[in-house]
N, C-alpha and C positions, 0 to 999 in steps of 0.2 A: 409416580411410583417411587417408593423409598427403596434405595439399594443399600443393603447392609453388607459391608465387605470387611474382612479381616485377613491378615497374613499370620500364619502360625507354622510352627515346626511340624513336619509330617509325622514325627514320632507320637504326637498327640492325636493323630487322626489315622490310625492304622486301617480304618475302614476305607480310606481313599487310596491305599497303596496299590491295589490291583488296577484301578482306573488310571492312576498316574503312570504306573509301569507300562501299561498298554500304550499310552500316548508316547512315552519316551522310546519304547521298543520300536514302534512303527515309524517314528520320525527319525531316530538317530542310530538304531542298532540293527534292525532286521536286515537291511540291505547288505551290511558287511558280512553277515553270517557267522560272526565269531562267537556270539553269546546268545543264550536262549532267553526267552521271556521269563522263565523261572529264575534264571540268574539275576535279571533286572529286579524282579519282585523281591528276592532275598536281599539284594543291596539296599532297596528302599526300606525294607522292614528293619534293617540293622543300621540305619543312619544314626548320627550322634545328636546330642542336645546342644553341646557347647564347644565342639571342635570339628574340624573338617574330616570327612565329608559331612555336610549338613544340607538338608533340603527343606524348603519352605513351600507351603501351598497357599494359594489365594482361595478364600471361601467367600462366595457371593450368595447371599440369601440362603445360607445353610448348605450350599453345594460346592464341591471342589471345582474350581474354574481355571486353575493354572498351577504351574510348579516351576521352581528354579532351584538349582543346587549350587553349592560352592565347594570346590575341591582345593587341595593344596596346589595342584597343578594338573593339567590335562594335556600337556604337550611336551613329551619327553625330550624333544630337541631344544626346548627353551624353558628349562626349570626355573629360570629367574622370573618368569611371568607367574606371579602368585599374589594373592589368591586368584582362582580361576572361576568365573561364572560359567555354569554349564547347564545344558538341558532346559533352557527356558522354553516353556510351552504354555 
């Protein structure tokens, strides 16, 4: 079986935003109860192309198979830790 995989910026695959948002919401956000799924969807819809925050998806055989984001920082107590890999799923 031939596997065709590529990594691309999520802004070029807005059809995958809802799927990715659901993954991230359920894995990292929902339990905290601070943000809604709609908030997460809007954040992914408004990612950047060439500056943080930026998100990349893995596309395997034409289907979204994973996501990772890069932020300036995601730990307010350690702003020196930058850039920050986040939301790997």
